[in-house]
Backbone as numpy.savetxt, mean C-alpha at the origin, in Angstrom:
# Nx Ny Nz CAx CAy CAz Cx Cy Cz
11.65 0.96 11.23 10.77 2.18 11.55 10.52 2.72 10.18
9.60 3.43 10.04 9.34 4.00 8.91 9.75 5.32 8.85
10.64 5.81 7.78 11.03 7.18 7.61 10.05 8.05 7.42
10.30 9.25 7.96 9.50 10.27 7.68 10.23 11.15 6.44
9.53 11.48 5.55 9.67 12.30 4.32 8.25 12.42 3.51
8.42 13.26 2.56 7.14 13.64 2.01 6.94 12.70 0.92
5.56 12.57 0.70 5.03 11.50 -0.29 5.31 11.86 -1.73
6.13 10.93 -2.29 6.63 11.37 -3.88 5.53 11.36 -4.73
5.38 12.50 -5.57 4.55 12.32 -6.76 4.88 11.00 -7.61
3.95 10.28 -8.06 4.08 9.40 -9.16 4.29 9.81 -10.60
5.79 9.66 -10.78 5.74 10.44 -12.33 5.51 9.55 -13.52
5.57 8.13 -13.34 5.26 7.20 -14.54 4.45 6.17 -13.87
3.26 5.54 -14.65 2.24 4.91 -14.09 2.51 3.22 -13.99
1.79 2.51 -13.70 1.62 0.82 -13.65 0.21 0.24 -13.94
0.20 -1.08 -14.16 -1.07 -1.77 -14.46 -0.96 -3.23 -14.27
-1.81 -4.00 -13.61 -1.67 -5.52 -13.43 -3.27 -5.74 -13.36
-3.68 -6.91 -13.88 -5.31 -7.26 -13.71 -5.33 -8.74 -12.94
-5.70 -8.56 -11.73 -5.93 -9.94 -10.95 -4.64 -10.64 -10.89
-3.58 -10.05 -10.73 -2.45 -10.73 -10.71 -1.75 -11.18 -11.99
-2.40 -10.93 -13.05 -1.80 -11.15 -14.30 -1.24 -9.84 -14.84
-0.17 -9.77 -15.53 0.31 -8.39 -16.05 -0.56 -8.08 -17.35
-0.82 -6.88 -17.56 -1.55 -6.52 -18.89 -0.04 -6.30 -19.94
0.20 -7.20 -20.65 1.35 -7.15 -21.47 1.06 -6.35 -22.93
-0.38 -6.02 -23.05 -0.51 -4.98 -23.98 -0.45 -3.56 -23.65
-0.13 -3.26 -22.43 0.01 -1.88 -21.79 1.78 -1.96 -21.86
2.06 -0.96 -22.70 3.72 -0.76 -22.71 4.13 0.22 -21.83
3.21 0.67 -20.94 3.78 1.76 -19.97 4.64 1.12 -18.85
5.53 1.96 -18.62 6.54 1.34 -17.25 5.41 1.19 -16.08
5.74 0.51 -14.98 4.58 0.37 -14.04 5.31 0.72 -12.82
4.52 0.97 -11.77 4.61 1.33 -10.61 3.30 0.66 -9.73
4.16 -0.15 -8.81 3.10 -0.97 -7.72 2.99 -0.31 -6.64
1.60 -0.14 -6.16 1.17 0.52 -4.90 0.77 -0.31 -4.04
1.10 -0.41 -2.89 0.35 -1.38 -1.79 -0.28 -0.26 -0.66
-1.54 -0.50 -0.54 -2.11 0.25 0.71 -2.45 -0.70 1.84
-1.60 -0.51 2.89 -1.91 -0.99 4.14 -3.09 -0.40 4.95
-4.04 -0.94 5.12 -5.31 -0.05 5.71 -5.45 -0.63 7.10
-5.33 0.27 8.10 -5.66 -0.22 9.31 -7.36 -0.20 9.64
-7.64 -1.28 9.76 -9.01 -1.85 9.98 -9.14 -2.20 11.42
-8.46 -1.95 12.60 -8.76 -2.26 13.89 -9.84 -1.75 14.48
-10.07 -2.29 15.62 -11.45 -1.89 16.37 -11.33 -0.36 16.57
-10.17 0.13 16.91 -9.92 1.70 17.28 -10.35 2.61 16.13
-10.23 2.04 15.01 -10.48 2.85 13.90 -12.14 3.13 13.68
-12.84 2.23 14.22 -14.36 2.34 14.35 -14.57 3.42 15.47
-14.11 3.03 16.50 -14.23 3.88 17.86 -13.97 5.33 17.65
-12.91 5.83 17.04 -12.64 6.90 16.78 -12.89 7.69 15.53
-13.50 7.00 14.67 -14.06 7.73 13.41 -12.96 7.52 12.34
-11.68 7.05 12.64 -10.70 6.96 11.65 -10.82 6.01 10.32
-11.88 5.11 10.80 -12.17 4.19 9.62 -12.72 5.09 8.39
-13.38 6.02 8.57 -14.05 6.89 7.81 -13.10 7.82 7.08
-12.25 8.21 7.70 -11.06 9.09 7.04 -10.11 7.97 6.19
-9.99 6.89 6.61 -9.24 5.84 5.86 -9.84 5.35 4.63
-11.25 5.20 4.64 -12.13 4.94 3.52 -11.99 6.18 2.36
-12.10 7.48 2.89 -12.05 8.63 2.33 -10.75 8.71 1.64
-9.71 8.72 2.14 -8.27 8.52 1.64 -8.22 7.47 0.52
-8.55 6.40 0.53 -8.44 5.29 -0.27 -9.21 5.62 -1.37
-10.37 6.37 -1.30 -11.41 6.67 -2.35 -10.83 7.70 -3.10
-10.14 8.95 -2.35 -9.78 10.12 -2.92 -8.22 9.83 -4.10
-7.65 9.00 -3.19 -6.20 8.46 -3.98 -6.67 7.81 -5.21
-7.76 6.76 -5.20 -8.09 6.18 -6.34 -8.61 7.07 -7.40
-9.27 8.08 -7.07 -10.00 8.94 -7.99 -8.87 9.82 -8.34
-7.77 10.13 -8.08 -6.61 11.17 -8.37 -5.75 10.29 -9.43
-5.72 8.86 -8.88 -4.70 8.25 -9.99 -5.62 7.90 -11.17
-6.85 7.38 -11.00 -7.72 7.15 -12.36 -7.82 8.31 -13.18
-7.87 9.66 -12.86 -8.02 10.74 -13.51 -6.74 11.10 -14.36
-5.71 10.61 -13.70 -4.23 11.01 -14.40 -4.08 10.16 -15.39
-3.85 10.72 -16.63 -3.84 9.81 -17.69 -2.75 8.86 -17.68
-1.47 9.29 -17.24 -0.29 8.39 -17.01 -0.42 7.34 -16.03
-0.92 8.02 -14.80 -1.21 7.19 -13.56 -1.97 5.96 -13.97
-3.09 6.22 -14.71 -4.12 5.41 -15.11 -3.52 4.01 -15.93
-2.64 4.41 -16.61 -2.07 3.42 -17.64 -0.83 2.54 -16.59
-0.35 3.10 -15.54 0.91 2.43 -15.02 0.86 1.87 -13.48
-0.14 2.69 -12.71 -0.44 2.14 -11.34 -1.04 0.81 -11.26
-0.56 -0.21 -10.77 -1.24 -1.15 -10.06 -1.24 -1.25 -8.54
-2.33 -1.67 -8.10 -2.61 -1.31 -6.76 -2.98 -2.74 -5.84
-2.55 -2.66 -4.72 -3.11 -3.97 -3.98 -3.49 -3.30 -2.78
-4.41 -3.51 -1.76 -4.71 -3.29 -0.59 -4.62 -4.27 0.51
-3.77 -3.89 1.15 -3.63 -5.09 2.34 -4.11 -4.60 3.88
-5.50 -4.81 3.90 -6.00 -4.45 5.05 -5.38 -5.10 6.40
-5.27 -4.41 7.56 -4.70 -5.38 8.95 -5.73 -4.88 9.86
-6.04 -5.97 10.77 -7.36 -5.61 11.83 -8.26 -6.74 11.23
-9.51 -6.53 11.20 -10.58 -7.11 10.92 -10.67 -7.68 9.60
-10.82 -9.03 9.19 -10.88 -9.34 7.89 -11.76 -8.63 6.96
-11.33 -8.50 5.62 -12.03 -7.71 4.59 -12.16 -8.54 3.49
-13.17 -8.02 2.58 -13.33 -8.75 1.22 -12.79 -7.67 0.67
-11.24 -8.00 0.07 -10.56 -7.54 -0.97 -9.67 -8.31 -1.79
-9.32 -7.91 -2.88 -8.70 -8.65 -3.79 -7.35 -9.07 -3.16
-6.89 -10.29 -3.45 -5.46 -10.51 -3.10 -4.32 -10.42 -4.07
-4.72 -9.88 -5.04 -3.51 -9.60 -6.23 -3.55 -8.23 -6.61
-2.64 -7.92 -7.03 -2.61 -6.47 -7.98 -3.41 -6.35 -8.93
-4.14 -5.10 -8.87 -4.93 -4.74 -10.23 -4.59 -3.48 -10.62
-5.06 -3.34 -11.97 -5.20 -2.00 -12.57 -5.71 -0.93 -11.70
-5.23 0.10 -11.60 -5.74 1.29 -11.00 -6.94 1.71 -12.07
-7.10 1.19 -13.11 -8.08 1.58 -14.11 -9.38 0.76 -13.55
-9.13 -0.43 -13.23 -10.19 -1.53 -12.82 -10.57 -1.46 -11.30
-9.47 -1.01 -10.60 -9.73 -0.90 -9.11 -11.09 -0.05 -8.44
-11.62 -0.62 -7.65 -12.88 -0.33 -6.98 -12.69 -0.16 -5.65
-12.73 1.15 -4.78 -12.14 1.07 -3.61 -13.09 0.35 -2.69
-12.56 -0.77 -1.87 -13.57 -1.38 -0.98 -14.09 -0.39 0.38
-15.26 -0.95 0.72 -15.62 -0.36 2.08 -15.10 -0.96 3.23
-13.93 -0.44 3.90 -13.33 -1.21 4.99 -14.14 -1.02 6.19
-14.01 -1.95 6.94 -14.72 -1.99 8.08 -14.01 -2.43 9.33
-14.37 -1.80 10.80 -13.29 -2.07 11.74 -13.66 -3.27 12.56
-12.51 -3.77 13.17 -12.51 -4.92 14.26 -11.38 -5.47 14.28
-10.99 -5.98 15.47 -9.58 -6.91 15.73 -8.40 -5.78 16.09
-7.44 -6.44 16.26 -6.22 -5.90 16.69 -5.67 -4.93 15.53
-4.43 -4.57 15.71 -3.48 -3.81 15.00 -2.21 -4.44 14.43
-2.29 -5.67 13.56 -1.25 -6.18 13.31 -0.48 -5.48 11.93
0.00 -4.40 12.27 0.56 -3.68 11.44 1.91 -4.12 10.87
2.83 -4.96 11.69 4.08 -5.41 11.48 3.90 -6.66 10.51
2.72 -7.46 10.83 2.64 -8.29 9.99 2.11 -7.72 8.53
1.23 -7.01 8.39 1.02 -6.25 7.13 2.13 -5.65 6.43
3.11 -5.29 7.29 4.35 -4.73 6.59 5.03 -5.81 6.05
5.16 -6.96 6.60 5.97 -8.02 6.16 5.28 -8.57 4.61
3.96 -8.43 4.90 3.16 -9.22 3.61 3.23 -8.16 2.55
3.34 -6.60 2.73 3.60 -5.94 1.76 4.73 -5.84 1.05
5.79 -6.14 1.94 7.12 -6.33 1.33 7.19 -7.55 0.50
6.68 -8.70 1.00 6.86 -9.86 0.09 5.84 -9.69 -1.41
4.55 -8.98 -1.13 4.05 -8.64 -2.33 4.83 -7.72 -3.32
5.58 -6.84 -2.77 6.40 -5.92 -3.79 7.37 -6.78 -4.26
7.99 -7.48 -3.63 9.02 -8.56 -4.17 8.56 -9.40 -5.35
7.30 -9.97 -5.00 6.79 -10.76 -5.94 6.36 -10.14 -7.22
5.90 -8.81 -6.98 5.41 -7.90 -8.01 6.79 -7.62 -9.04
7.81 -7.06 -8.42 8.97 -6.82 -8.94 9.30 -8.03 -10.03
9.23 -9.24 -9.25 9.85 -10.44 -9.96 8.70 -10.74 -11.26
7.58 -10.47 -11.03 6.57 -10.67 -12.38 6.94 -9.53 -13.46
7.13 -8.37 -13.05 7.69 -7.43 -13.97 8.72 -7.86 -14.64
9.91 -8.28 -14.08 11.00 -8.74 -14.54 10.86 -9.99 -15.45
10.16 -10.94 -15.23 10.05 -11.97 -15.72 9.02 -11.68 -17.10
8.34 -10.43 -17.14 7.49 -10.40 -18.37 8.13 -9.16 -19.09
9.53 -8.86 -18.72 10.08 -7.76 -19.33 9.53 -6.50 -19.33
8.60 -6.14 -18.29 7.97 -4.87 -18.16 8.96 -4.03 -17.32
8.97 -2.76 -17.80 9.85 -1.80 -17.08 9.04 -1.32 -15.93
9.95 -0.78 -14.91 9.51 -0.36 -13.70 9.67 1.08 -13.84
8.64 2.06 -13.56 9.09 3.41 -13.58 9.63 3.98 -12.38
9.17 3.42 -11.35 9.67 3.92 -10.14 9.56 2.85 -9.17
10.36 2.95 -8.12 10.35 2.19 -6.91 8.94 1.63 -6.34
8.38 0.63 -6.16 7.04 0.32 -5.56 6.96 1.28 -4.20
5.76 1.73 -3.92 5.38 2.50 -2.76 4.44 1.77 -1.98
4.57 1.81 -0.73 3.67 1.11 0.33 3.13 2.21 1.26
2.15 2.65 1.15 1.32 3.47 2.03 0.57 2.79 3.00
0.96 3.08 4.32 0.11 2.43 5.46 -0.67 3.60 6.04
-2.17 3.29 6.01 -3.05 4.40 6.49 -3.38 3.95 7.84
-3.34 4.56 9.03 -3.41 4.17 10.40 -3.75 5.31 11.40
-4.45 4.62 12.55 -4.82 5.75 13.39 -3.94 5.64 14.69
-3.16 4.62 14.63 -1.94 4.47 15.94 -1.13 3.68 15.77
-0.75 2.72 16.82 0.53 2.12 16.75 0.34 0.65 16.46
1.13 -0.22 16.12 0.93 -1.54 16.03 0.79 -2.30 17.29
0.10 -3.55 17.43 0.03 -4.17 18.59 0.86 -5.62 18.37
1.35 -5.81 17.31 2.19 -6.94 17.08 3.65 -6.78 17.17
3.98 -6.54 18.52 5.39 -5.74 18.76 6.31 -6.86 18.60
6.00 -8.08 18.70 7.18 -9.13 18.58 7.51 -9.23 17.09
6.79 -8.66 16.12 7.37 -8.75 14.72 7.45 -7.49 14.41
7.46 -6.54 15.20 7.96 -4.99 14.54 9.46 -4.75 14.11
10.28 -5.39 14.84 11.67 -5.16 14.78 11.83 -5.88 13.17
11.48 -7.09 13.16 11.59 -7.69 11.88 11.20 -7.03 10.57
9.86 -6.37 10.78 9.35 -5.72 9.66 9.81 -4.59 9.44
10.37 -3.59 10.60 11.25 -2.39 10.31 12.31 -2.72 9.48
13.17 -3.82 9.90 14.47 -4.31 9.44 14.22 -4.70 7.93
13.00 -5.55 7.50 12.76 -5.73 6.24 12.57 -4.44 5.24
11.64 -3.57 5.85 11.32 -2.35 5.33 12.79 -1.56 5.05
13.46 -1.48 6.19 14.71 -0.59 5.74 15.81 -1.28 4.61
15.60 -2.68 4.68 16.60 -3.18 3.63 16.08 -2.91 2.27
14.59 -3.07 2.04 14.14 -2.74 0.57 14.36 -1.28 0.26
14.29 -0.37 1.43 14.55 1.01 0.95 16.04 1.47 1.00
16.71 0.78 1.44 18.35 0.85 1.15 18.59 0.59 -0.08
18.20 -0.64 -0.59 18.29 -1.27 -1.89 17.56 -0.58 -3.11
16.70 0.60 -2.52 16.05 1.33 -3.61 15.04 0.51 -4.38
14.43 -0.50 -3.57 13.38 -1.42 -4.13 11.80 -1.03 -3.67
12.13 -0.14 -2.70 10.41 0.22 -2.51 10.58 1.49 -1.49
9.45 2.20 -1.32 9.46 3.34 -0.37 8.13 3.01 0.60
8.31 2.79 1.74 7.29 2.60 2.82 6.96 4.02 3.62
5.75 4.48 3.65 5.37 5.78 4.33 4.09 5.18 5.15
4.04 5.99 6.17 2.83 6.02 6.96 2.00 7.20 7.10
0.93 7.11 6.66 -0.16 8.48 6.71 -1.16 8.07 8.07
-1.21 9.17 8.76 -1.78 9.26 9.81 -3.29 9.90 9.96
-4.13 9.16 10.47 -5.43 9.78 10.65 -5.46 10.70 11.63
-6.40 11.56 11.65 -6.55 12.69 12.58 -6.64 12.13 14.26
-5.42 12.66 14.99 -5.39 12.31 16.29 -4.40 11.22 16.69
-3.77 10.76 15.45 -2.80 9.59 15.70 -1.54 10.12 16.31
-0.78 9.25 16.80 0.76 9.66 17.36 1.65 9.07 16.29
2.36 9.98 15.55 3.24 9.53 14.54 4.62 9.22 14.99
4.86 9.55 16.29 6.19 9.19 16.81 6.56 7.87 16.77
5.37 7.03 16.76 5.62 5.50 17.06 6.23 4.88 15.84
5.72 5.44 14.69 6.19 5.01 13.33 7.57 5.64 12.81
7.76 6.88 13.38 8.70 7.71 12.75 10.18 7.13 12.93
């Protein structure tokens, strides 16, 4: 289960370009995974607009910050309807928020497992390239409700808890208006 805590401020930034590390950038890095709920319900209740606005606002804030713009590398992991998004971390400087569209179920547990895998792989890339990590990677899940891939949820929650206990990542759920946060707390 995702712990309840306040969103930590990113102190030192990150950067990666289409899955390749920018080795000329000497800033310590922070990997950021955005899990974006694109299920059918997000279209029915207007949550997809909130999610798109949240991704755009976060992007603008990180791009405007001099340190974050050098350090943050972002990966969007939509779950629900298939989306046309990059499959690799990219520098926040180069990132353009996608316009996410609703459709399908809410396979959030699968997205959590994919985010965990992406984080572990990115940390390995940093280590192999000798790139310093400024802070543990952050995974933010923007959602209007609960997962419906219940068979995977215990496995995903265990994987997230393991990464968090080892200090290798922080996972947080951010809810749209009208969501029930008790499910993921």
